[in-house]
N, C-alpha and C positions, 0 to 999 in steps of 0.2 A: 504494500500500500504506500502511495506517495506521502511525503511529509505533510503537505497541505491537507490531504484527506484525513490523516491521523489527527492533525490539529483541529480540524473542523469537528471530527467525531468527539474529541475530548471536550471542546467548548460546548457542544450541544449536550453532552453528558452533564457538565456543570450546571447548565440551565435546568436540566431535569432534576438534578439532586438538590439544588439550592433555590429553585423557584419559590417565590412567596416571601422572600426576605424584603422587608420594607424599611425605609428610614423612619425615625421617630416622628419627624415633622409631617410625614404622610399619614401616619396613624392618628395624629392629633389634629389633622385637618387645619394646619396653620394657614392664614391668609398669604397671598403671593409675596407681599413685601417681607414678611417674617421668614418665609421659605428662602428667599434670596439671601437674607441675613444669615440664616443657618448654613447655607451653602458657602457663603463667604468665610464663615468660621471653620468650616470642615477640613481644610488642608492640614496634613501632618498632625492629626489628633485622632482620638477614638470617638466613636459615636456617643459614648457616655459623657465624655468631657465636652463634646460639641453641644449636646443637649443642656448640660449644666450651664455652660457659658451663655447660651441663647436665653435660657430661662432667667438667668441673672439680669441680662439686658432687658427682658420683658418686664421684670419687676422694677428695675431701676428707671426705665424709660417707658412708662405705661402709655404715653401718647404716641408711641411708635415713631414713624419717620419725623414727625414734627419735633418731638423731644430730642431725638438723636441728631438731627440736623443742627440744632442749637446747642448741643451738649459740648462740654470741653472734651477734646480728644483724650486727655488723661483719664477722664471718668469712663469713657468707653473702653479704653485699654484695661483699666482696672477690673471692669465687669467681665471681660473675656480672658483675663490673664491665664486662667486655668487651662485654656485650650492651646497655649503656646503661640509663638509668632504673632503676639497680640498687637504689636505696633503696626505692622502692615495690614493686618486684618481690620484694625480699627479705622485705618484710612479708607479701606474699601467700604466699610459699613457707613461711614460718614458720607462718602460719595453716593452710595445707594440712597441714603435718606434724603440728601439734597436733590437728587434726581427724581425721587418719588414725589417731592413737593413741587419741583419746578418743571419737570418733564412729563412725558406721557405716563410714567409709572410702570412698575413691574407687570401688573396684570395686563396692560395693553400689549405686551410682547406676544401674548398668545395669538393675537389676530394678525401679526405681521409675518411676512415670508421669513423663513428660518435664517437665511444669510443676513438679511437686513436687521433682524432682531439681534443676531450674534454681534454684528459690528457695532450696534448701538451700545450693547453691554460692554464690549471690549474697549469702548472709548472712555469708560470710567476708570479712575485710578484703582489699581489693585485687582482688576478683573481680567483674567487671561482666558485662554481657550477652554480650559477644564471647567472653571467656575461658570463661565458663560454657558457652556453646553449643559451643565447640570441644571442651571436655572431654566433653560429652554426645555429640557426633558421634563422637568417638573410641571411646566406649563402646557405640556402636550405635544411639543415638537418631536418629530421622529428621529432623534439623535441618540447616539450611544457614546457618552463621555468616557474619556480614558484618564483614570487616575493612576497613581503610582503602582497600585496592586494590579490593575488591569493591564498596564503597560508591561510590567515584569512578567506576568503570566503569559501574555500573548507572545512575547519574544522567546520565552523559554520553550513554549510549545512549537516554535518555529513557524508560526503563521506569517510573521514579518521578520525582516532582517533586524539585527541588533541595533543598527543605526537608523532605523525607521523613525521619522518624526511623529509628532502628535497626529497630524492630519492623515498620514499614511496608515497608522495603526487604527485610527477611528474608521477610516473608509474600509479597511480590510474586515473589521468586525461587522460593520453595517452591511457588508455583502453576505454575511452568514446569517445574521438575525434580521427577521422581518421587522417593519416599523412597530407592530404591536407587541413584539418580543423585547424590544431594546431596553426599556426601563427595567424589566425583570432581569434581563441578561446583565445589565450594568451592576445591579446590586448582588446578583448571584456570583459574578466574577470577583467582586470585591470580597464577599464572604469567603469564597474559596481561597483567594489570595491571603487573607488574614489567617485562615485555618491551616493551609498546607504550603502555599507557594510564597512564603515569607522571604525576606532578604537572605536568611539562612533556611532553605527549604526543608520540609519534612518529607523527603522523597520516599522513605521506607514505608510510610503508612498511606501514601497518596493513591487514591483510586484511579488516577490517570497515568500511573507509572508506565504501563505498557505502551502508551501512546505518546509519551513525552521524550523527545530526543535529548533533553537535558537531565533526565533522571540519573542519579548517581548512587 
C-alpha cells in the first residue's frame, strides 16, 4: 500500500475513534465574540487552562467587548496569565474587542466568503492563520485548522513533507475530510495528538503503529 493511502487510512481511523470530542466553548454555547476570545487564548495551553482563563475574563469583564476594549492591557494579561503567552494573547483579545465594537463583529464573518473573512481576521494584531481558521470553523466555514498537534501528526504519518507549510498541510487534510467532517476531524486529531503523537510519541501503544512510517 502506498504511503499516502496508509496515511489516509490512519487519519480516517482517528476520526472514527475520536469523533465526538468537542471544545468546552461549544458545549457551553458561548456567543461568537467569546468563542473568538477563547480561540485567541488557546495556543500553547491545555483546554482546562484555556477555559479557566476565559472564565476569569468573563467574570472580570462582564460587559464583554465593551469592557475589554476599554480595559488596561495589564488587567487583561493578569486575567489570562494562567494560560501562558499572556502578553501576546492579551493584545489579540484587545484587538478583537475593539473590532467587535467598531467593525462588523465576529458573528458577521459567518455570512462572508471564507477567504474574505480569513483576511479580515488576519488583519488584526495577534491573529494568524491557525486562530483565524478556528474562528471560521466555529462559525460554520468548511475549514480544517492545523495546530501544532495536527501538524506533527500529519507529517509523521507522511501525508505531507516535513517542510510543508500551514496552507499545504491544511489543503492536504481538506482533501481527505469532507466539509461536514472537518470540525470533528480537527478536534479528533488534536485529541489523538495529545494522547499518542506527542513531541515524544507513545508509539508502543499507538493504534496507528502499523500505518505510520515514523513509528519507532
